[in-house]
C-alpha positions in Angstrom: 28.4 -0.3 28.0 27.7 -4.0 28.2 26.5 -6.5 25.6 23.2 -6.8 27.5 22.5 -3.2 27.0 23.5 -3.3 23.3 21.1 -6.2 22.8 18.3 -4.3 24.4 19.0 -1.3 22.1 19.0 -3.6 19.0 15.7 -5.2 20.0 14.2 -1.7 20.4 15.6 -0.6 17.0 14.3 -3.7 15.2 10.8 -3.2 16.7 10.8 0.4 15.7 12.0 -0.4 12.2 9.3 -3.0 11.8 6.6 -0.6 13.0 7.8 2.3 10.8 8.4 0.3 7.7 4.9 -1.2 7.8 3.4 2.2 8.6 5.1 3.6 5.5 3.7 0.7 3.4 0.2 1.7 4.5 0.8 5.3 3.5 2.2 4.3 0.1 -0.6 1.8 -0.6 -2.7 3.9 -3.0 0.3 4.9 -5.1 1.5 1.4 -5.3 -1.6 0.2 -7.1 -1.1 2.9 -9.8 2.5 2.0 -10.3 1.9 -1.7 -10.7 -1.0 -1.1 -13.1 1.3 1.0 -15.3 4.1 -1.7 -15.4 1.6 -4.5 -16.0 0.4 -2.8 -19.2 4.0 -2.3 -20.4 4.8 -6.0 -19.8 1.7 -7.2 -21.6 2.6 -5.6 -24.9 4.1 -7.8 -27.5 7.7 -7.0 -28.2 8.1 -5.0 -25.0 11.7 -4.8 -23.8 10.6 -5.2 -20.2 8.7 -8.4 -21.0 11.6 -10.6 -20.4 11.7 -13.0 -23.4 14.4 -15.1 -21.7 12.1 -15.7 -18.8 8.5 -16.1 -20.1 7.1 -17.1 -16.7 4.9 -14.3 -15.4 6.1 -13.0 -12.1 3.4 -11.8 -9.8 4.1 -8.5 -8.1 2.1 -7.5 -5.1 0.0 -4.5 -6.1 -0.6 -3.2 -2.6 0.4 -4.1 0.9 -2.2 -6.3 2.4 -3.9 -4.4 5.2 -4.4 -7.2 7.7 -0.8 -8.4 7.5 0.6 -4.9 7.5 -1.4 -3.9 10.6 -0.4 -7.2 12.3 3.3 -6.5 11.7 2.9 -2.9 12.9 1.4 -4.1 16.2 4.1 -6.7 16.6 6.8 -4.1 15.9 5.2 -1.7 18.3 5.1 -4.3 21.1 8.7 -5.3 20.5 9.7 -1.6 20.6 7.8 -0.9 23.8 9.3 -4.1 25.4 12.8 -3.0 24.4 12.2 0.6 25.8 10.8 -0.9 29.0 13.9 -3.1 29.4 16.2 -0.1 28.7 14.6 2.1 31.4 14.2 -0.6 34.0 
């Protein structure tokens, strides 16, 4: 097994991982909004232990995966995966 073949396999794996991870983010999208809404209420209460008195700056948490960005990364991951598979079979 040569380094060239290992590099092709790694490129295929990274493309597949990018595709699958973003697909998973789209599937989890509705549940993420509920989870963030629940933690936002807990942080807003005065005296809440999760509020972070040492760090009063409000951290923004992404409620849901943005659809356009997620689909773009899915397409990119799919193209990289297909290119890697094509180079492995050629």
